[in-house]
Backbone bond lengths (Angstrom), bond angles and torsions (degrees), N, CA, C in turn:
res aa  C-N    CA-C-N  psi(-1)  N-CA   C-N-CA  omega(-1)  CA-C   N-CA-C  phi
1 M - - - 1.424 - - 1.558 109.45 -
2 E 1.294 115.33 -41.70 1.445 120.13 177.13 1.498 112.64 -59.20
3 E 1.337 113.51 -36.41 1.476 121.00 -178.31 1.555 109.60 -67.04
4 S 1.362 117.78 -42.89 1.456 119.55 179.69 1.503 109.93 -70.44
5 I 1.312 121.46 -34.18 1.460 123.71 175.42 1.520 110.71 -65.45
6 G 1.340 116.68 -38.98 1.456 120.63 176.47 1.519 111.85 -64.10
7 K 1.345 118.03 -43.92 1.457 122.38 177.49 1.554 109.93 -61.60
8 F 1.312 115.90 -40.96 1.470 120.95 177.73 1.566 111.72 -62.20
9 C 1.332 115.23 -45.87 1.449 119.56 179.63 1.541 110.65 -65.77
10 K 1.288 120.28 -33.53 1.443 123.79 179.14 1.486 107.97 -70.05
11 T 1.347 120.01 -43.56 1.447 124.40 178.74 1.537 110.90 -63.13
12 V 1.342 115.98 -41.84 1.473 119.42 179.12 1.555 109.74 -65.71
13 A 1.340 115.85 -39.46 1.479 118.28 179.15 1.476 111.33 -64.05
14 E 1.371 119.26 -42.38 1.478 121.21 176.53 1.500 111.50 -60.23
15 F 1.366 115.91 -41.01 1.459 119.02 -179.67 1.518 109.72 -64.19
16 C 1.333 116.69 -42.91 1.449 122.05 -178.44 1.542 110.19 -61.78
17 N 1.356 116.92 -42.49 1.450 118.76 178.73 1.556 110.69 -66.04
18 H 1.301 118.49 -41.55 1.461 120.91 179.14 1.537 108.74 -62.77
19 L 1.339 116.39 -41.77 1.473 120.72 179.91 1.542 109.54 -63.67
20 E 1.317 118.07 -40.06 1.469 123.09 -178.82 1.519 110.12 -64.93
21 T 1.359 119.42 -45.43 1.446 123.19 -179.02 1.547 109.26 -68.55
22 S 1.326 116.74 -38.17 1.454 115.58 178.98 1.576 113.25 -68.15
23 C 1.369 115.70 -36.24 1.422 119.82 177.49 1.556 110.56 -66.51
24 A 1.306 116.77 -38.75 1.466 121.11 178.42 1.530 110.55 -63.59
25 A 1.363 115.19 -42.44 1.466 117.87 178.15 1.546 112.36 -64.98
26 L 1.320 114.73 -37.07 1.485 120.55 -178.05 1.556 105.85 -68.34
27 K 1.369 117.97 -45.26 1.475 118.94 178.88 1.487 113.41 -61.13
28 E 1.341 116.15 -37.15 1.453 120.21 178.30 1.515 112.39 -66.76
29 S 1.307 114.81 -38.29 1.496 119.93 176.93 1.517 110.90 -65.52
30 V 1.320 117.34 -43.53 1.534 121.18 179.47 1.504 109.75 -65.97
31 D 1.347 120.17 -38.14 1.415 122.52 -179.66 1.531 115.19 -69.63
32 R 1.323 117.14 -21.90 1.413 120.85 -178.33 1.501 111.81 -66.63
33 R 1.333 115.00 156.54 1.478 119.69 177.94 1.583 106.46 -74.65
34 P 1.328 117.89 135.23 1.460 120.59 -178.32 1.556 110.70 -70.56
35 I 1.312 116.83 148.71 1.446 124.40 175.78 1.460 106.78 -93.57
36 P 1.332 116.68 117.62 1.521 118.55 178.49 1.512 108.22 -67.89
37 L 1.351 114.69 131.20 1.481 121.66 179.05 1.519 113.31 -64.60
38 D 1.359 112.16 -35.32 1.507 116.79 -178.39 1.536 111.31 -62.00
39 S 1.312 116.46 -39.22 1.457 118.08 -179.33 1.521 111.85 -73.87
40 A 1.314 117.60 -31.07 1.479 119.69 176.10 1.524 110.34 -68.67
41 S 1.294 117.48 -45.19 1.482 119.36 -179.65 1.580 109.70 -67.86
42 T 1.342 116.56 -37.86 1.442 119.62 178.56 1.555 111.29 -65.74
43 T 1.314 115.39 -39.72 1.477 118.45 177.59 1.566 110.94 -65.42
44 F 1.266 115.51 -39.42 1.498 118.47 175.68 1.450 113.60 -61.93
45 V 1.407 116.55 -48.06 1.453 119.63 178.80 1.485 113.93 -62.91
46 Q 1.371 118.13 -38.61 1.419 121.93 176.04 1.540 111.86 -62.15
47 S 1.327 114.74 -38.97 1.436 120.26 178.04 1.518 112.65 -64.05
48 V 1.326 114.96 -43.52 1.476 121.00 177.56 1.520 108.38 -65.40
49 N 1.298 119.00 -39.81 1.532 121.61 -178.73 1.526 109.91 -64.76
50 R 1.335 114.56 -38.74 1.523 117.81 178.76 1.503 110.15 -65.24
51 R 1.317 117.90 -42.90 1.443 120.19 176.72 1.522 113.55 -63.75
52 V 1.324 117.39 -41.62 1.438 121.89 -179.25 1.569 107.41 -65.61
53 S 1.234 119.85 -46.38 1.479 123.12 179.92 1.533 110.21 -62.19
54 T 1.281 118.56 -39.40 1.449 121.11 176.41 1.487 111.97 -65.13
55 A 1.317 118.39 -45.17 1.454 123.25 176.00 1.520 111.68 -61.32
56 A 1.321 117.44 -40.63 1.418 122.17 -178.92 1.552 110.07 -66.29
57 S 1.288 117.00 -43.58 1.486 119.42 178.99 1.528 109.72 -65.80
58 D 1.352 116.64 -40.07 1.474 118.04 175.88 1.580 112.76 -61.94
59 L 1.283 115.09 -38.06 1.422 121.13 179.06 1.517 111.13 -67.99
60 N 1.332 117.42 -42.79 1.443 123.13 176.96 1.540 109.77 -60.89
61 M 1.319 117.89 -43.59 1.444 122.94 177.47 1.508 109.85 -58.66
62 L 1.350 119.32 -51.41 1.431 121.88 -178.77 1.502 113.59 -62.56
63 E 1.347 116.33 -36.29 1.397 121.63 177.79 1.522 111.67 -64.49
64 S 1.330 116.16 -45.51 1.434 120.20 -179.95 1.551 110.09 -65.02
65 M 1.297 116.86 -35.88 1.460 120.75 -178.94 1.526 110.54 -71.13
66 S 1.304 119.57 -39.40 1.431 121.74 -176.55 1.527 115.39 -84.26
67 F 1.321 119.76 -45.31 1.411 125.17 -178.49 1.499 113.35 -86.66
68 G 1.333 118.60 -19.58 1.446 120.04 179.91 1.500 111.37 -84.24
69 T 1.327 119.76 -20.27 1.436 120.08 -175.77 1.519 113.60 -109.30
70 V 1.309 118.32 -18.35 1.462 120.03 -174.04 1.568 106.71 -125.36
71 S 1.350 117.54 130.77 1.388 119.61 -178.32 1.564 108.73 -84.52
72 F 1.334 115.44 165.46 1.437 120.07 -178.93 1.521 111.89 -60.77
73 E 1.366 113.53 -38.79 1.479 116.96 -179.88 1.531 111.94 -66.23
74 E 1.384 117.34 -34.50 1.454 118.97 176.72 1.525 110.60 -67.10
75 L 1.357 115.71 -39.35 1.428 117.07 176.69 1.464 113.57 -60.98
76 L 1.397 117.16 -42.77 1.452 121.25 175.29 1.513 112.04 -60.49
77 G 1.285 114.97 -40.03 1.507 118.88 178.81 1.514 110.12 -64.11
78 H 1.334 118.72 -42.24 1.491 120.68 178.52 1.496 108.41 -64.99
79 C 1.332 117.11 -41.71 1.498 118.30 179.33 1.567 110.16 -63.27
80 N 1.298 115.93 -38.20 1.444 118.52 177.79 1.551 113.12 -63.75
81 E 1.314 114.30 -41.17 1.480 120.24 176.24 1.547 110.09 -61.96
82 V 1.273 116.94 -46.29 1.457 122.12 176.47 1.513 111.39 -56.10
83 L 1.335 115.71 -48.14 1.493 122.37 176.49 1.546 110.69 -55.47
84 K 1.343 114.83 -51.59 1.482 119.89 179.52 1.570 111.81 -57.39
85 N 1.354 112.62 -44.16 1.509 114.67 -179.95 1.530 111.23 -65.92
86 N 1.312 117.26 -36.15 1.462 120.51 -179.78 1.546 108.40 -66.65
87 Q 1.353 116.34 -42.27 1.485 120.72 -179.80 1.543 108.96 -62.45
88 N 1.328 116.80 -42.04 1.472 119.83 179.79 1.516 108.94 -65.34
89 D 1.314 120.48 -43.99 1.406 125.21 -179.60 1.501 112.28 -60.99
90 I 1.356 114.21 -44.42 1.445 119.97 174.62 1.457 114.35 -61.23
91 S 1.341 117.09 -39.42 1.433 121.94 176.19 1.527 112.65 -61.97
92 V 1.353 115.80 -45.95 1.464 121.72 178.51 1.505 108.71 -63.00
93 F 1.300 118.49 -43.16 1.456 121.26 -178.48 1.532 111.91 -65.65
94 Q 1.371 115.51 -38.52 1.436 117.52 177.50 1.533 111.63 -67.78
95 D 1.340 115.86 -36.95 1.490 119.57 178.31 1.542 108.38 -62.94
96 H 1.315 117.41 -42.73 1.433 120.84 179.70 1.528 111.61 -63.60
97 L 1.359 115.95 -43.79 1.454 117.38 177.52 1.482 112.65 -67.02
98 R 1.315 117.89 -35.44 1.481 124.35 178.79 1.514 107.68 -62.97
99 S 1.314 118.81 -41.96 1.512 118.98 -175.10 1.542 108.69 -80.95
100 S 1.315 120.30 -36.25 1.491 119.06 -174.07 1.538 112.48 -93.30
101 C 1.341 117.41 -30.42 1.488 115.87 -172.61 1.520 111.38 -123.29
102 N 1.284 120.03 12.37 1.432 122.62 -177.42 1.462 114.67 58.01
103 Y 1.318 117.25 37.43 1.413 124.27 -177.36 1.518 109.96 -77.48
104 I 1.385 116.30 135.64 1.424 121.78 179.45 1.566 106.15 -112.59
105 P 1.331 115.13 110.78 1.464 118.50 -177.56 1.475 112.78 -69.48
106 P 1.346 118.93 155.78 1.488 118.41 179.66 1.490 107.54 -70.74
107 L 1.387 114.50 158.16 1.395 121.28 179.03 1.552 110.83 -64.66
108 D 1.370 116.54 137.10 1.439 120.16 -175.26 1.491 107.13 -110.46
109 F 1.327 116.32 118.00 1.456 120.86 178.40 1.501 110.11 -105.85
110 D 1.341 114.50 142.00 1.440 120.34 173.27 1.524 107.23 -76.68
111 E 1.344 116.91 133.61 1.444 118.20 -177.99 1.521 114.76 -63.35
112 D 1.388 118.56 -37.21 1.384 121.64 179.31 1.569 113.03 -65.08
113 D 1.359 114.61 -38.92 1.472 119.46 178.17 1.536 107.51 -65.51
114 V 1.321 120.20 -43.97 1.446 122.58 -179.82 1.522 109.14 -60.33
115 K 1.373 117.75 -45.23 1.434 118.39 -178.81 1.511 111.91 -65.36
116 D 1.354 117.14 -42.35 1.453 120.73 178.40 1.523 112.49 -61.00
117 N 1.353 115.89 -41.89 1.500 120.20 178.68 1.496 110.58 -64.18
118 C 1.354 116.03 -43.10 1.476 122.34 -179.14 1.497 108.47 -61.17
119 L 1.342 119.22 -45.01 1.418 122.57 -179.58 1.529 112.92 -65.18
120 D 1.369 114.17 -39.27 1.463 117.81 178.65 1.564 109.91 -65.33
121 N 1.365 116.06 -43.02 1.479 120.20 177.56 1.507 111.90 -62.05
122 V 1.353 115.56 -38.55 1.506 116.04 -177.17 1.479 109.09 -70.07
123 S 1.374 119.91 -36.58 1.455 118.86 -178.50 1.471 108.95 -71.39
124 L 1.389 119.46 -42.34 1.420 122.54 176.00 1.521 113.81 -58.34
125 E 1.339 114.34 -45.02 1.493 120.31 -179.09 1.530 108.36 -70.50
126 S 1.345 116.90 -33.51 1.482 118.63 178.64 1.533 110.48 -63.09
127 S 1.322 116.75 -40.71 1.452 115.57 -179.55 1.532 109.68 -70.20
128 K 1.314 120.17 -33.63 1.490 121.19 173.10 1.499 111.13 -62.26
129 L 1.325 115.60 -42.71 1.429 120.39 179.84 1.495 112.79 -63.59
130 D 1.324 116.73 -41.46 1.472 121.71 179.05 1.515 110.78 -54.02
131 S 1.398 112.37 -46.23 1.467 114.20 -179.66 1.498 113.88 -68.70
132 K 1.367 115.58 -34.18 1.509 117.09 176.89 1.558 108.70 -69.57
133 I 1.309 118.68 -40.31 1.486 119.44 177.33 1.511 111.75 -63.17
134 N 1.247 117.41 -42.69 1.502 118.86 178.37 1.516 111.64 -62.22
135 S 1.341 117.90 -40.11 1.477 118.85 176.08 1.493 114.09 -66.44
136 I 1.338 114.49 -33.52 1.485 119.55 -179.62 1.544 107.77 -75.12
137 E 1.358 116.90 -42.70 1.434 116.92 -176.96 1.483 114.70 -63.14
138 D 1.391 115.70 -25.18 1.427 119.27 179.86 1.519 113.17 -78.75
139 D 1.335 115.51 -11.64 1.457 118.30 -179.18 1.503 110.80 -74.93
140 S 1.328 117.63 121.39 1.440 121.55 -176.85 1.505 113.98 -72.76
141 L 1.342 118.49 -18.75 1.519 121.21 -178.85 1.520 108.58 -72.70
142 L 1.265 119.81 -24.00 1.449 121.93 -174.61 1.499 116.31 -99.05
143 D 1.363 115.38 15.16 1.466 117.81 -176.23 1.514 112.17 -66.23
144 D 1.321 116.08 -37.92 1.500 118.78 -176.15 1.511 113.12 -94.60
145 S 1.313 118.83 3.42 1.440 122.34 -177.95 1.561 110.23 -88.14
146 L 1.306 115.75 164.84 1.475 121.38 179.91 1.469 110.27 -79.84
147 S 1.335 118.53 146.52 1.453 122.69 174.70 1.458 110.04 -123.49
148 L 1.367 115.38 156.63 1.497 118.55 -177.17 1.542 109.29 -68.99
149 K 1.366 117.32 -29.88 1.468 117.89 178.23 1.512 111.46 -63.74
150 S 1.307 118.07 -31.25 1.489 117.81 177.83 1.490 113.42 -67.84
151 F 1.360 119.51 -17.54 1.420 124.97 175.68 1.534 112.29 -84.62
152 G 1.382 118.69 -4.09 1.379 122.32 -179.13 1.535 115.99 86.46
153 I 1.289 115.89 18.62 1.479 119.23 178.32 1.519 110.19 -78.70
154 S 1.289 119.68 130.56 1.478 121.94 -172.87 1.508 110.98 -73.95
155 D 1.358 114.90 165.15 1.450 120.73 179.38 1.551 112.60 -64.15
156 V 1.301 116.82 -33.17 1.477 120.04 177.22 1.519 109.92 -65.87
157 C 1.331 117.76 -44.33 1.467 119.12 175.24 1.500 114.55 -63.21
158 L 1.340 116.20 -38.80 1.424 119.99 176.68 1.549 111.90 -64.81
159 A 1.375 114.75 -35.67 1.450 118.88 176.38 1.471 111.46 -64.91
160 T 1.328 117.22 -41.67 1.436 121.95 -179.67 1.564 109.62 -63.79
161 I 1.317 113.86 -44.67 1.512 118.22 177.90 1.506 110.08 -61.09
162 A 1.337 118.41 -44.99 1.485 122.74 -176.45 1.540 107.51 -64.37
163 S 1.370 116.88 -39.12 1.466 117.30 -175.76 1.538 110.05 -70.27
164 Q 1.321 118.46 -31.65 1.442 121.80 179.40 1.463 112.58 -80.66
165 A 1.337 115.59 -17.15 1.475 117.52 -179.57 1.563 110.24 -71.78
166 D 1.368 115.82 -25.06 1.464 118.59 -179.41 1.550 111.97 -76.03
167 F 1.345 118.85 -15.66 1.457 121.26 -179.05 1.517 108.44 -90.84
168 D 1.325 113.75 154.62 1.490 122.37 178.70 1.572 107.57 -96.52
169 F 1.320 115.83 105.86 1.442 119.79 178.96 1.488 110.66 -95.87
170 E 1.353 118.50 140.67 1.394 122.53 174.56 1.522 108.82 -105.68
171 M 1.292 119.77 124.86 1.471 121.92 179.37 1.532 107.79 -95.31
172 H 1.291 115.44 122.27 1.500 118.48 176.19 1.483 108.69 -104.35
173 E 1.259 114.52 131.80 1.482 120.65 175.98 1.534 110.39 -73.92
174 P 1.286 119.56 141.90 1.467 118.13 178.24 1.492 110.81 -65.94
175 Y 1.270 116.44 145.00 1.447 124.65 -177.20 1.534 109.23 -75.34
176 H 1.312 114.28 122.06 1.457 119.08 178.79 1.541 108.32 -119.81
177 Q 1.289 118.17 126.34 1.461 121.83 179.80 1.513 106.32 -84.86
178 S 1.277 114.95 134.88 1.479 118.48 177.76 1.531 107.37 -86.73
179 P 1.259 115.92 141.30 1.462 120.87 -178.48 1.531 109.48 -66.18
180 Q 1.321 115.02 137.64 1.477 120.74 -174.00 1.524 108.63 -101.83
């Protein structure tokens, strides 16, 4: 019994010490001079304004250095040189990989050739489409049916659709694993 009373007294003493230190800290906080919130926010805003003005002046200096000394054409020329150097480096790297690792580079198409071929195919397919459309338009059974042209699809789109209709496409369903 004396042991439990001793433990209780020790616990009460610790609580009293904690209460005394907390009260002393509270009294010290109350006795301190208050910090006005207006001055704290004003100080913060002034600090941010100084940083923004410094960053703005640095940006203006960089802008005057870069755009004041180099013309747009010169920048384009430099970019073109960098592009050529990158293409040469890529070519050298692909040659190295081809010789050492049996690397097969992807096919490289010239954009102008691709555009010309696409335009030739579209004009060829467009003429095929015109003949198909004329034969369909003459069919009296389809007079009351809907047509793709009535939906506002262009002749080029119709030509593409018609050219793809001649090919045999296989539709693969995405692979779904069944839960086990």
